[in-house]
C-alpha positions in Angstrom: 7.7 7.5 -20.3 8.5 10.8 -18.6 5.7 13.3 -18.8 6.0 16.3 -21.2 5.0 18.3 -18.2 8.5 20.0 -18.2 7.4 22.0 -21.3 4.6 23.6 -19.2 6.8 24.8 -16.4 6.9 28.3 -17.7 3.1 28.5 -17.3 2.9 27.3 -13.8 3.1 30.7 -12.2 0.1 31.9 -14.1 -1.7 28.7 -13.5 -1.5 29.1 -9.8 -3.6 32.2 -10.0 -6.5 30.2 -11.4 -9.1 29.8 -8.7 -10.1 26.3 -9.8 -6.7 24.8 -10.0 -5.6 22.0 -7.8 -9.0 21.7 -6.1 -8.6 24.9 -4.0 -9.9 28.4 -3.8 -8.4 31.6 -2.6 -9.2 32.6 1.0 -11.5 35.6 1.7 -13.2 36.8 4.8 -16.3 34.7 4.1 -14.8 31.9 2.0 -12.0 29.7 3.4 -9.4 27.9 1.5 -10.7 24.5 0.3 -8.1 21.8 -0.1 -9.1 18.6 -1.9 -7.6 15.4 -0.3 -7.2 12.2 -2.3 -6.0 8.9 -1.1 -6.9 5.3 -2.0 -8.3 4.6 1.5 -10.9 7.2 2.3 -13.7 4.7 1.2 -12.5 2.0 3.7 -14.9 1.6 6.6 -12.3 1.0 9.2 -10.5 4.3 8.4 -13.7 6.4 8.0 -14.2 7.3 11.7 -10.6 8.3 12.1 -10.3 10.6 9.1 -13.7 12.2 9.7 -12.7 12.9 13.3 -9.3 14.2 12.2 -10.7 16.5 9.5 -13.3 17.9 11.9 -10.5 18.6 14.5 -8.3 20.2 11.8 -11.0 22.5 10.6 -11.9 23.5 14.1 -8.3 24.4 14.8 -7.9 26.1 11.4 -11.2 27.9 10.6 -9.8 29.4 7.4 -9.2 26.0 5.8 -11.7 23.4 4.7 -10.8 19.8 3.7 -12.8 18.3 0.8 -12.2 14.5 0.7 -12.1 12.9 -2.8 -13.6 9.5 -2.6 -12.2 7.2 -5.3 -12.0 3.4 -5.7 -8.6 2.0 -5.2 -8.4 0.7 -8.7 -9.1 4.2 -10.1 -6.9 6.1 -7.7 -3.7 6.4 -9.7 -5.4 7.0 -13.1 -7.6 9.7 -11.6 -4.6 11.5 -10.0 -2.5 11.4 -13.2 -5.4 12.7 -15.3 -6.0 15.5 -12.9 -2.2 16.3 -12.7 -1.9 16.5 -16.5 -4.8 19.0 -16.5 -3.1 20.8 -13.6 -6.2 20.3 -11.4 -4.9 17.6 -9.1 -6.1 17.7 -5.4 -3.7 19.7 -3.3 -3.2 16.8 -0.8 -2.5 13.3 -2.2 -1.0 10.0 -1.3 0.3 8.3 -4.4 3.4 6.4 -5.6 5.8 9.1 -4.6 8.8 8.2 -6.9 6.7 7.9 -10.1 4.7 11.1 -9.3 7.8 13.1 -8.4 9.6 11.8 -11.5 6.8 13.0 -13.7 6.7 16.5 -12.0 3.3 15.9 -10.4 4.5 16.7 -6.8 5.9 19.8 -5.1 9.2 19.6 -3.3 8.7 20.1 0.4 12.2 20.7 1.7 11.6 24.4 2.6 8.6 23.4 4.7 10.3 20.4 6.3 13.6 22.3 7.1 11.6 25.1 8.7 10.2 22.8 11.4 11.9 22.2 14.7 14.5 19.6 14.7 12.8 17.7 17.6 9.7 17.3 15.4 11.7 16.1 12.4 13.5 13.5 14.5 10.3 11.6 14.9 11.1 9.9 11.6 14.2 7.8 11.0 16.6 8.6 8.3 15.8 5.3 6.6 12.1 6.1 6.5 12.7 9.6 5.1 14.9 8.2 2.3 11.8 6.6 0.9 10.1 10.0 0.8 12.8 11.5 -1.4 13.5 11.5 -5.1 16.8 12.7 -6.4 17.6 14.3 -3.1 14.4 16.3 -2.7 11.6 15.6 -0.2 8.2 15.0 -1.8 6.1 13.7 1.1 5.9 13.1 4.8 5.5 9.5 5.8 2.2 9.0 7.6 1.5 5.3 8.0 2.6 1.9 6.8 1.5 -1.7 6.2 3.3 -4.9 7.1 2.3 -8.1 5.3 1.9 -11.4 7.1 -0.4 -14.5 7.1 -3.7 -14.0 8.8 -5.6 -17.2 9.9 -9.2 -17.8 11.1 -8.7 -19.6 14.3 -12.1 -21.3 14.3 -11.6 -22.7 10.8 -8.1 -23.9 11.6 -9.3 -25.7 14.7 -12.3 -27.2 12.8 -9.9 -28.7 10.3 -8.0 -30.5 13.0 -5.0 -28.1 12.9 -3.2 -26.6 15.8 -3.6 -22.8 15.7 -0.6 -22.4 18.1 1.6 -23.9 15.4 1.0 -22.1 12.1 2.9 -23.1 9.0 6.6 -22.2 8.8 7.5 -23.7 5.4 5.7 -23.9 2.1 5.2 -27.6 2.7 3.6 -26.9 6.0 1.3 -24.3 4.3 0.3 -26.7 1.5 -0.6 -29.3 4.1 -2.8 -26.8 5.9 -4.3 -25.6 2.6 -5.4 -29.2 1.8 -7.0 -29.5 5.2 -8.7 -26.1 5.0 -10.3 -26.7 1.6 -13.7 -28.4 1.4 -17.1 -27.8 -0.2 -17.8 -24.0 -0.3 -14.6 -23.2 1.6 -11.0 -22.7 0.4 -7.7 -22.3 2.1 -7.0 -18.9 0.7 -7.5 -16.5 -2.2 -5.0 -15.6 -4.9 -5.1 -11.9 -5.8 -5.2 -11.3 -9.5 -7.4 -8.2 -9.7 -6.4 -5.0 -11.4 -4.7 -3.2 -8.5 -1.1 -3.2 -7.2 -2.2 -5.3 -4.2 -1.8 -8.3 -6.7 1.8 -7.3 -7.0 2.4 -6.8 -3.3 1.2 -10.3 -2.4 3.2 -11.8 -5.3 6.3 -10.1 -4.0 5.8 -11.6 -0.5 5.9 -15.1 -2.0 9.0 -14.3 -4.1 10.8 -12.8 -1.0 9.9 -15.8 1.1 11.9 -18.0 -1.3 14.9 -15.7 -1.4 14.0 -14.4 -4.9 14.3 -10.9 -6.3 12.4 -9.2 -9.1 15.3 -7.0 -10.3 19.0 -7.2 -10.3 21.1 -5.3 -7.8 21.1 -1.9 -9.6 17.5 -2.3 -10.8 18.4 -2.2 -14.5 17.0 -5.7 -15.3 13.8 -7.5 -14.3 14.2 -11.0 -13.0 10.7 -12.4 -12.4 11.5 -15.4 -14.6 15.3 -15.1 -14.9 15.8 -15.6 -11.1 15.1 -19.3 -10.5 13.9 -18.7 -6.9 11.5 -16.0 -8.1 10.0 -18.2 -10.8 9.7 -21.1 -8.3 7.8 -18.9 -5.9 5.4 -17.6 -8.6 4.6 -21.1 -9.7 4.0 -22.2 -6.1 1.7 -19.3 -5.4 -0.3 -19.3 -8.6 -0.4 -23.1 -8.6 -2.8 -23.1 -5.7 -5.5 -22.1 -8.1 -4.9 -25.1 -10.3 -4.7 -27.3 -7.2 -8.1 -26.1 -6.0 -6.8 -24.6 -2.7 -7.7 -21.0 -3.8 -11.1 -19.4 -4.1 -12.5 -19.2 -7.7 -12.3 -16.1 -10.0 -8.8 -15.0 -8.9 -8.4 -12.6 -11.9 -11.2 -10.4 -10.4 -10.1 -10.8 -6.8 -8.7 -7.6 -5.2 -8.2 -6.6 -1.6 -11.9 -6.0 -1.1 -13.1 -9.4 -2.4 -10.4 -11.1 -0.4 -11.3 -9.5 2.9 -15.0 -10.1 2.2 -14.5 -13.8 1.6 -12.4 -14.0 4.7 -15.1 -12.3 6.8 -17.7 -14.7 5.4 -15.6 -17.7 6.4 -15.2 -18.7 2.7 -11.4 -18.6 3.0 -9.5 -19.6 6.1 -6.3 -17.6 5.6 -5.2 -14.4 3.7 -1.9 -12.9 2.9 -2.4 -9.3 3.7 -1.3 -6.3 5.8 -2.4 -5.3 9.2 -5.3 -3.2 8.1 -7.1 -6.2 6.7 -7.8 -7.3 10.2 -9.8 -4.2 11.0 -11.6 -4.6 7.6 -12.6 -8.2 8.3 -13.7 -7.5 11.9 -15.8 -4.6 10.6 -17.5 -6.9 8.1 -17.9 -9.7 10.7 -17.6 -8.7 14.4 -17.7 -12.3 15.4 -14.1 -12.6 14.2 -12.8 -10.4 16.9 -10.4 -12.3 19.1 -10.4 -15.2 16.7 -7.6 -14.3 14.3 -4.0 -15.6 14.2 -1.1 -13.6 12.7 2.1 -15.2 11.8 5.1 -14.6 9.4 4.4 -15.7 5.9 5.6 -19.4 5.3 9.1 -19.3 3.8 11.8 -21.4 2.3 14.9 -19.6 3.6 15.9 -18.5 7.1 15.0 -15.0 8.1 13.0 -14.4 5.0 11.9 -10.8 4.7 8.3 -9.7 4.3 7.0 -6.6 2.5 6.4 -3.3 4.2 4.5 -0.4 2.6 4.9 3.3 3.4 2.3 5.9 2.6 3.2 9.6 2.5 1.1 12.6 2.1 2.3 15.0 -0.6 1.4 18.3 -2.1 0.5 18.5 -5.8 2.8 20.6 -7.9 0.1 23.0 -8.9 -1.4 23.5 -5.5 -2.1 27.2 -5.1 -2.2 27.0 -1.3 0.8 24.9 -0.2 1.1 26.6 3.2 -2.4 25.5 4.1 -1.7 22.0 2.7 1.5 21.8 4.8 -0.6 22.7 7.9 -2.8 19.7 7.2 0.1 17.4 6.7 1.6 18.3 10.0 -1.7 17.8 11.7 -2.2 14.4 10.0 1.3 13.3 11.1 0.7 14.1 14.7 1.3 11.3 17.2 -2.4 11.4 18.3 -3.6 10.5 14.8 -0.8 8.0 14.3 -2.0 6.1 17.3 -5.7 6.3 16.3 -4.9 5.0 12.9 -3.1 2.1 14.5 -5.8 1.3 17.1 -8.9 1.8 14.9 -7.8 1.0 11.4 -4.8 -1.2 12.1 -2.4 1.1 10.1 1.1 0.8 11.3 2.7 3.9 12.8 5.7 5.2 10.9 7.0 7.6 13.5 9.9 6.0 15.4 9.0 7.8 18.6 5.8 5.9 19.2 7.0 2.3 19.9 6.9 2.9 23.7 3.5 4.5 23.8 1.2 2.6 26.2 -1.6 2.3 23.6 0.8 0.7 21.2 2.6 -1.6 23.7 -0.7 -2.9 25.1 -1.9 -4.3 21.7 -0.5 -7.8 21.2 -1.7 -8.0 17.6 -0.1 -4.7 16.7 3.1 -5.8 18.4 3.1 -9.0 16.4 2.9 -7.1 13.1 5.6 -4.7 14.2 7.9 -7.6 15.1 7.3 -9.2 11.7 8.0 -5.9 10.1 11.5 -5.6 11.6 12.7 -7.7 8.6 11.0 -6.3 5.6 11.7 -5.0 2.1 10.2 -1.5 1.4 7.3 -0.9 -1.1 6.8 0.8 -3.5 10.1 0.0 -5.3 12.2 3.1 -6.1 11.6 3.1 -9.8 10.1 6.1 -11.7 7.9 3.7 -13.7 7.0 1.5 -10.8 3.4 2.6 -10.5 2.7 1.6 -14.1 4.6 -1.7 -13.8 3.0 -2.7 -10.5 -0.6 -1.9 -11.4 -0.3 -2.8 -15.1 2.4 -5.1 -16.4 2.8 -7.4 -13.4 -1.0 -7.7 -12.9 -1.5 -8.5 -16.6 1.1 -11.3 -16.3 -0.5 -12.8 -13.2 -3.9 -12.8 -15.0 -2.5 -14.5 -18.1 -0.7 -17.1 -16.0 -3.9 -17.8 -14.0 -5.9 -18.3 -17.2 -3.3 -20.5 -18.8 -1.5 -22.3 -15.9 0.9 -24.2 -18.2 2.4 -21.0 -19.6 3.6 -19.4 -16.3 7.3 -19.5 -17.3 6.7 -18.1 -20.8 4.4 -15.3 -19.4 6.9 -14.1 -16.9 9.8 -14.3 -19.4 7.7 -12.0 -21.5 7.1 -9.8 -18.5 10.9 -9.5 -17.9 11.4 -8.5 -21.5 8.6 -6.0 -21.4 9.9 -4.3 -18.2 13.4 -4.3 -19.5 12.3 -2.4 -22.6 10.6 0.2 -20.4 13.7 0.5 -18.2 15.8 1.3 -21.2 13.3 3.9 -22.4 12.8 5.8 -19.1 
């Protein structure tokens, strides 16, 4: 699995002199450094005003540096990055699966830059958060924002179904009762995500965690999607909603975008998603503002954890201008932009020094998500091959099981076996 990139290390120094490498050019008096910036989120409407304002402010403060956003669909984000990295032309600034990218040699270690910053600045991030930005003891990114998964309900549709929006489902049984009431002609309770992105995996994991299941053994040397009875039970319950008619049609082509669009169009009454889905749905349908309910995902065990993502900004291994790239990372990580991302795009702040900021404390929805996120398992999982598993193998299994509902157990047993082979080969 590991890239053959290590055989090219001797050529990196010469490669850095190439003007076209890593999406940047050398600085001259009349030509500033150009840094390409790629994340999976630049095309999302709710984030667009924030990043455009941020880039303009950065360029005004740093006239010798220009930022060139790379707009790429979420489903193509990882593949595009890997292809560019293998050609040694990756954008200097990237937000990708950190462990997998670092393992393959696609990212630059940032310890020298991080350690050179004042201690007061570095203390804005907790030790636990920073652990997720490291691989084999080295720092490969700065945590910028996160996502906390919960259940989001349309209050009007809930009320119209004769349900009490003040008492959202707590258990799976409660949720299925609501699902039945919320399903009628042209409207479904929810959507199952089975599209070809790792959001399919994220939502699946929330169901597994809500039942006390795990997808790997303790030392992450064996996959347990089917082997763990609680995991398999959760998978069957979740995917079974398609067979029962509670989920919108065409789940194998339903991704985050399709899910939020259906929610905004009142075609589904509830969606399992992270905080940013609220801003997306309200952008698509402003009439939803003030009419959404957020609650912990229905669960089968006490104190069930949810899933919490963390997105870091990293510097590509072949970036010829890492000092300029580091300036942008520091700017992006500033408290001002953390708060703007939270307020405008509903992206959770990662810095631990922002909890008492007035703009954060005055937002009830934001506080609800933060409360739910106090008990959460981190995502991505710390496996070098996780990016390929999450967006490939697991999604393939979900799609197969949706197309042949009676084969769920067999499909996920095959998934366990396939992942276990990859774990031995890594």
